[in-house]
Each structure stands twice: as structure tokens, then as C-alpha cells.
N, C-alpha and C positions, 0 to 999 in steps of 0.2 A: 571495556565492552565485552560482553560474553562472546566466546568463540565457538560454542557448541550448540547444535540444534536442540530446541526443547523437545521433549519426548512425547510426541503426539500418540504414539502407540500405547504408552503407559496410560495416558489420560483417557484413551478410548476403551482400553481393556479393563481398567480398574477405576471406574468412576466412583467418586464418593458422593456424599449428599450434595444436592444441587445448590446449596446456599439458602439464604433466607428469602422469604417471600413476603409480599405485602399486596394490599388491594384485593378486592373481591373478584369473583368470576362471573357474576351475573351479567348477562349480555342482553340488552334491549335490541329490538329489531332494527332500530335506527343506527346502531353502533356496529362497527367492525369488531371482531374479536382481536384484542391487542395483547401482545406479549412484549415485555421490555427486558433486555439484558443490560443491567446497570452495573458499571464498573466503578466502585467507590474509590479505586486507586487512581483513576484518571485525573489529570492535572486540575481541571476545573470542577471536579466533583469532591475533592478533598474537603472534609469537614462539612459537607452539605448533604442533607437528606433529600430524597426525591419525594415530593408531595403529590400523591395521586388521589387525594380526597375528592377532587372534582371529576375524576374519571373512574368510577367504580367498576367499569367493564374491563379495566386494564389489569393484567397479571404481571407483576414485577418479580424478577429473580436477580439475586446478587451473588453470583458464584464467588466463593472465597479464593479460588485459584483456577488455573486452566483445567486441572483434573476434574473439576466439578461441572465444566461446561457441557459435556455430552449429556449428562443426566438432566441438567437444567433445560437444554434445548429439546430433549425428548419429551419432557413434561409439557413444554409449550406446544410441541407438535401434537401431542395426544389431546390437547384442548382445542385443536383446530384453529390456531391463530391465523388470522388473515393479514395482519400487519405486525411485523417484527421490528421493533425499534431498538437500535444499538446505541446505547448511551455511553460514549467513550471516544477515544482517539483512533488513529489508524491501526494501532496494534490490536485494539479491541475488535475492530472490524475484521482484521486478519484472522484472529482466533475464532470468532463466531462463524465466519464463512468456512474455515477449515474444518471445524468440528460439525458444523451444520450440514456439510456435504453428505455425510453418512446418515444423518437424521432425515433430511428433507428430500434427498436424492433428486428426482426430476420434478418435485412438487414444492418448490420454494414459495413461501408467502411473499407478499409485497414487503419491501424493506424501507426503513427510514433511518437516518443517522443524525443523532444530536452531537455536535462537535464539542467534545469536552476534553480532548487530549492536548498535548503540547503541540502536536502537528495534526492537521485535519485536512489532508490533501483531497480525500474523496469528497468531503463536504464542500470544498472549494469548487470541485468539478460539478457538483450537483447544485451549485449556486445557493447553498443553504446559509442563512444568517448565523453569525457567531452566537447569537442569543436565542436561537430557535428553541421553542419549548415543546414539551411532550404534547400539550393540548394542541398546539399549532401543527405538529406532525400528524396527530390523529385527524384533525380537520382536513389536512391536505390529502388524506386517503380518498375523500369524496370530492374535494374542491381544488386540489393542487394539480401540478403537472406530474407526468410519469416519465422517468428517464431510465433507459436501459443501458446497462454496462455488463461486460464480461470480464471477470477478474482473471489475473494470471494464475495458472496452476503450475507449481514448481515440484517436480518429482525427482528424487535422487536416483541415479542409475547405478552407482557403484556400491550402494548399500541399500538394505531394505528400509523403508520408511513410508509414512503416510504423506500423500501429496499435500502441499501447503498452498493455501489461497492467499492472494494479496493483489495490490494494485501498482506498487512502485518497487522496481528492482534495480539495484545498482551495484557496481563493483569497481575496483581500482580506486581512483581518487574519490569516487562517490563514498566508499567506505570510510576514508579519512575525513571527508567532509561531514559525514554523519557524526563522527566523534567530535568534530569541531562544533557541530550543531548543539551538542550537549552543553558545551561551554556557553553558547548563545542563550540557551535556556536558563542557565545559572545567572546570566546577566539580565534576565527578565524579558528576553526576546522570544516570541512564540509565533506560530503560524506564518503568515507571509513575511513578517518582519524577520523572523528567525531564518527563513529561506534566503532573504535578501542579504542579511549579515553573513551567513555561511557562504553564500556564493561569492561575495566580495572578498572574504578571507581566503577562500580557495584560490581565487585568481591571483591574489598577492603571493601565495605560496608557489604557484606555478612559475613565477618569475625567478625562483631560486636556482641554485646550481644544479647541474645534471645529476649530481650524487644525492640531491635532496629526494627523500622518499616520495614526495608529492610528484616528482618529475620522472621517476624511474619506470613507472608503470607496473603492470602485473602480467605474468605469463597466463595467457588464456587462449583457448581454441573455441571458435564459434562456428557452428554448422547450422545452416538455414533450411527450414522446411522439412517435409517428410523425406525428401531425397538427400538430406544432410549435405547440402552444398557448402563447401568452405567459404566463409566470408572473406572477401578480398581485403588485402592490406595495402596501404598506399606506399609502403616502403620507408616511411618516415620512422626513425627509431628502429629498435629491434623488431623484426618481423614476427617474432613469437610473442611479443608483448602488446598490450593495449593500455592506454592510460585511463580511459573511462569507458564503462559500459553502463547504459541507462535504458531501461525498458518499462513500458507501461501501456495500459489500455485506456487511461484517462484522456480527456480531451481538453480540459482547462487546468492550469497549474497555478500554485501560489505565486504571488509577486508578479503576475502577468507573464511569466516565463513561457517560451515556446521552444522547448528543446528539440522538437521534431520538425520544426519549420512549419510548412503548410499541411503536413500530415495530421489527420484528426482521427480517423476511424481505425478500429482493430488493434492488433498487437504491433506497437511501434518500437523501433530500436534506434538508439543514437550511440555512436561509438567514436571516440577520439583515439587515433593511433598514437600520436606523439605530438604534443604542442611545441611550437617554436615561438620564439619571442615575437616574430613578425605576425604569426597567427594570433597571438594573444591580443593584439590590437583590435581584432575583429570579433573576439569572443562575445562581448556585450551585445553587438548587433545580431550575432548568430543566435544567442540565447533568447533574444526578443523577437526572433523570426523575421528580422529585417534584411537578412543576407542569405542567399541560397545559391550563389554562383561559385563554381570552381571549388566546392567544399571538399570533394573527394581528393582533389590534388593537394589540398591542405591537410589531408588525413582525417577528415570529418565525414562520417557516414550517417545518413538519416534514411531509414527504410522501414517497410512493413514486412511481416512474415506471418504465415499461418502458425508457425512454431519455430523454436530453435533449441539447439543443445549448446551447453557451455561446459567447458572443463577449465577450472580455475585453480591456481596454486595458492590463492589467498581467499579470505572470507568475502562474502557478499552480503548486501543488506536487502531485506524484504520488509517494507513498511516499518522501518525503524529498528529492526532487530537483526543481529549478525547471525549468519549461518556459515558452517564450515566449508573449507575448500573441498572440491570434488567434482564429479560429473553430474550434471542435472539436465533435465528436459523441461522447457518452459512452453506450455500450451495455453490456449484460451479456455476458460471454464464456461459454465452455463450462463445463458443470458439472464441476468437478474433485473428485476424491476424495482426502482426506487421512487418514492414520492418526494416531491420538491415543492417549494412555495409557488 
């Protein structure tokens, strides 16, 4: 797994050609102006072309790599897109939102997500069908539901860098579990099945010896809110270490998991200080939101915050990609509007 952050600054400063285009730009009064970011490398897009013959008012761009995204998005913004369709997985959503922040600023178009990646957590939260089509997404602009979500915005504090947008952040065992998830993909497990398989595998590893890297935890400091209040530690294990950090603004998760218990709105944080064999027996019930008593005494924290800072000695994961150790601030981004069936 990559251990270095991808260079957003280079992609923004040296955009190359925005990739191939298809479909016309003629827009009838009855149609919204639609732009599509199509990632041909997404798992369910491989070897498949996007047919837009039935939607002549749609402008499709296929950036060859991340460096082409800024110019591609600017071209769509210049055409005044009202609906921006992201055709890809969670990583594609992360990249589009990150580069789109400088393009759309405070004037984002309505968004739609076609779940074509190995993992599609945002699509699960939006209750989008796995086979949702472009035409159905366009129809939902007028006839569907509107769901508002604020992404995480992760800013590095100890080095210069462009803030990165995303929806699911994790560290500690979460990083190891993401690596294990790649193995689940190779076995043919994707989406909720991959999450279930990976969660089960992770729990088995936590039964290992204290020297097992799955049980050692990662040194991390967590400061909550604008006042930077240190997050309490239960005292289980090394007080400087945490075993798992998980944060998200999503409200529904794959496989029916409820890692934040009854918490739904805003920036939510779940932390496990150090798992014990006795606590392990309760983990399934906790993950399904069926147990919420005496969790802090067991070293489990579920809370909300306006923002938080984290200093990590190991990499963390944001929407499936590894980012390096360091100091970061995590805020909530702008409120974005998504269409849903």
C-alpha cells in the first residue's frame, strides 16, 4: 500500500489535458446541464464504455489521471453544469471533491454518485442501488430525493499541502484492515460483503498475542474542537497509544454497521484505546449499535466534534488510500447536495 500522499499541489499547478470527451452539449429547457466524471479504471467500469447516446445534453470527461482532473472540472464548471455525476468508487469521489473545491468554491452543482468502485460507502449512505444508471441519476435530479452531506476536510499542519476531501478516515487497526480488504477484493468480495469479511478477519487478529501488530496500537494524540481539548484515555494499554481511530460524516454504513452507536449527524469519531479479550465478546454488538453502556470504561469512545487534530506516528486511510504519518486537522467541509432515488 502506498505510504506517501499523492501530490495535489502538482495536479493543481500543472494540469494537463482534461482527458477524452463524449456526448454533445446541446441542452433543452426540460433538461439540466449534466457533467460526468467517468473513471474508466474503477472496478465495475473496466472494459465498459459509458453509453450516452440517449442523453445528448450530457458532457462526459474521462481524465487519464489525477493531474487532469482540475482542467476537466473547470471545463464542466465553465459550461454551467447543474448536475455533476461521479462515475466511480469512493476514491474517485475523494479526488473529484478535493480538486473541485478550488473550481466550484461556494457554488457547487448538485451531485450524483454511480457506484462503480470496489467500495462505495457514500453510495450506501445515499441509498443508491448498485446498478443505478446515468439516466436514472439524471431523472432523479427532478424526481428524486435530495440528501445533504458535509465531507471531511483533512489539512496537513506540519507540511504544506492542499486540503483533501473525503468521507471515511481511519488509523491504527483500520489501516491494517484496509490492507486486508485488498485481499478480500482479490477473493471476489466487494462492497458490503468485503466490509463484512474484513471486519471478521480483523476481529480474529485482535485475539492474537500482545506482540501482534494488530494489538499493539499506534501512538496518536487527539485534540478535540477549536479549543484543542485532549481526548480522554481510559488507561487501558499504553496511554500514548490508541488501537483504532475511525471518523466519518456519513450516517449509514455498509453491512449494517453502526460504529458510532446512536450518533448520526455531523463529524463523528469512534476510538478504541486497547481491546481486551473480554471486550472482544462485545465488539459485534457494539459495531451493530446494540450496546452503548459502560463503553468508555472498556476503552471505547463514541462522540461528535466540530473538528479535531490528530498526530500519528503511522499512516492513516482516507477513502481507501494511505496518507503518511504527521499532524493533521480534520474539519467539516461545505454542505453538498446529492440526488438519490
